[in-house]
C-alpha positions in Angstrom: 34.2 4.2 -13.8 34.3 7.2 -15.9 35.5 9.8 -13.6 38.3 7.2 -12.4 39.4 7.1 -15.8 39.4 10.9 -16.0 41.8 10.8 -12.9 43.8 8.7 -14.7 43.9 11.1 -18.2 44.6 13.5 -16.0 47.9 11.8 -14.0 49.0 9.9 -16.8 47.6 11.7 -19.9 50.8 11.3 -22.2 50.4 7.7 -22.0 48.0 5.7 -24.9 46.9 3.1 -22.2 45.4 5.9 -20.4 43.2 7.5 -23.0 42.4 3.4 -24.2 41.0 3.3 -20.7 38.8 6.5 -20.9 37.4 5.2 -24.2 36.2 1.9 -22.5 34.7 3.4 -19.5 32.5 5.7 -21.7 31.6 2.8 -23.9 30.4 0.9 -21.2 28.7 4.0 -19.6 26.8 4.5 -22.4 26.5 0.7 -22.9 24.6 0.6 -19.4 22.5 3.8 -20.1 21.4 2.2 -23.2 20.4 -0.8 -21.7 18.7 1.1 -18.8 16.6 3.1 -20.6 15.7 -0.3 -22.8 14.0 -1.4 -19.7 12.1 1.7 -18.7 10.3 1.4 -22.5 9.1 -2.1 -21.8 
């Protein structure tokens, strides 16, 4: 998902919506990684 958001930034970097999508994608990837790491601990 983050790679797709980066492609949107490349094409539509002048639009605020593109940057919002990229930030949202990065947050979701971070949350997924955190959840995966917490699962390994238990």
